[in-house]
C-alpha positions in Angstrom: 7.4 25.2 -11.6 10.6 25.1 -9.3 11.5 21.9 -7.8 12.5 21.9 -4.2 16.0 21.2 -3.7 17.1 17.8 -3.1 18.0 18.6 0.7 14.8 20.1 1.4 13.1 17.1 0.0 15.0 14.7 2.2 14.5 16.5 5.3 10.8 16.4 4.3 7.9 14.0 4.9 7.4 10.6 3.6 4.7 12.3 1.1 7.4 14.8 0.1 10.0 11.9 -0.6 7.6 10.0 -2.3 6.8 12.7 -4.8 10.7 13.4 -5.3 11.0 9.7 -5.7 8.4 9.6 -8.6 9.6 13.1 -10.1 13.2 11.4 -10.4 11.7 8.5 -12.3 9.8 11.0 -14.5 13.0 12.9 -15.1 15.2 10.1 -15.5 17.4 11.5 -12.9 19.3 8.6 -11.4 21.3 10.4 -8.8 18.1 12.2 -7.2 16.2 9.0 -7.3 19.0 7.2 -5.6 19.3 10.1 -3.2 15.6 8.7 -1.8 16.7 5.3 -1.0 18.5 4.6 2.5 22.0 3.4 2.4 21.4 0.4 4.1 22.5 -3.1 2.6 18.9 -4.5 3.3 17.2 -2.0 1.2 14.8 -4.1 -1.2 13.2 -3.3 -4.7 11.1 -5.7 -6.8 9.6 -4.8 -10.2 6.8 -6.4 -12.1 8.2 -9.6 -13.6 11.7 -9.1 -12.2 13.9 -10.3 -9.8 14.3 -9.4 -6.3 17.0 -6.6 -6.0 18.5 -6.5 -2.4 21.2 -3.6 -1.4 21.9 -0.3 -3.2 24.3 -1.3 -6.0 21.5 -4.0 -7.3 18.7 -1.4 -7.0 21.0 1.4 -8.9 22.0 -1.1 -11.7 18.1 -1.9 -12.5 17.4 1.7 -12.5 20.4 2.7 -14.4 19.1 0.2 -17.4 15.6 1.0 -16.6 16.4 5.1 -17.3 19.0 4.3 -20.3 16.5 5.8 -22.5 14.7 8.5 -20.6 12.5 9.0 -18.0 9.4 6.7 -16.9 6.6 8.3 -17.4 4.6 7.1 -14.2 2.2 9.1 -12.1 1.2 7.7 -8.5 -2.7 7.8 -7.8 -5.0 6.5 -5.2 -2.3 6.5 -2.4 -3.4 4.9 1.1 -0.8 5.6 3.8 -0.4 3.8 7.2 2.3 5.7 9.4 3.4 5.5 12.6 6.3 7.2 14.2 9.4 6.0 12.5 7.8 4.3 9.5 5.4 5.0 6.7 3.9 2.6 4.4 2.3 3.3 0.9 0.1 1.4 -1.4 0.3 3.5 -4.5 -1.6 2.6 -8.0 1.1 3.5 -10.4 -0.3 4.9 -13.9 2.6 3.9 -16.4 2.4 5.3 -19.9 4.2 2.8 -22.0 4.8 2.8 -25.8 4.4 -0.5 -27.7 4.4 -1.1 -31.2 1.0 -0.4 -31.7 1.2 2.9 -30.1 1.1 4.4 -26.6 -1.2 2.9 -23.8 -1.5 2.8 -19.9 -0.6 0.2 -17.7 -1.5 -0.1 -14.0 0.8 -1.2 -11.4 0.3 -1.5 -7.7 3.4 -0.6 -5.8 4.3 -0.6 -1.7 6.7 1.7 -0.8 7.9 1.4 2.9 9.9 4.4 4.4 11.9 4.6 7.4 12.9 7.7 9.4 16.8 7.5 9.6 19.1 10.1 11.2 19.3 11.8 7.9 15.6 12.0 7.2 13.0 9.8 5.8 14.1 7.0 3.1 12.8 4.5 1.0 13.6 1.3 2.3 11.4 -0.9 0.0 9.6 -0.5 -3.3 7.5 -3.6 -4.6 5.7 -3.5 -7.4 3.3 -6.0 -9.4 1.0 -5.8 -12.5 -2.5 -3.9 -11.6 -5.7 -4.9 -13.2 -8.0 -2.3 -15.5 -10.9 -2.0 -12.8 -8.5 -0.5 -10.3 -7.8 2.8 -12.4 -11.6 3.0 -13.5 -10.8 1.4 -16.7 -13.3 -1.1 -18.1 -12.8 -4.6 -16.8 -13.0 -7.8 -18.7 -14.9 -11.0 -17.0 -12.1 -12.7 -15.4 -12.8 -14.8 -12.7 -11.0 -14.7 -9.3 -10.2 -17.9 -7.4 -9.5 -18.1 -3.6 
């Protein structure tokens, strides 16, 4: 299957940009991944258990470290979209394949991706991810209690 050119993706919809973002993660393509982000100093990225990263340099450094051993096997699922004229917010359940000493398993991550329409097309301005729970992906649940 032929991937669309980066130029075509960057001129496309928020959904096309999101597909390019996750494809770049899977392929370990840092330049393609960073091209999905806005060039603004205020962009924000937060990975599960990590510090808040602000600005392109901090985000690039984190993804450089994350991708140093190759791509991340992540598939977006159950996307819920809220879109306006110049912004689009996607709530995504990420299914991430991780390899542990005991073997491979699937982890679930809840992510919110925020896209703004810029003069150069749709760009990612925020990615906020946190650990998901088994029941969200249709996996068996434990009898954990929830307090409000």
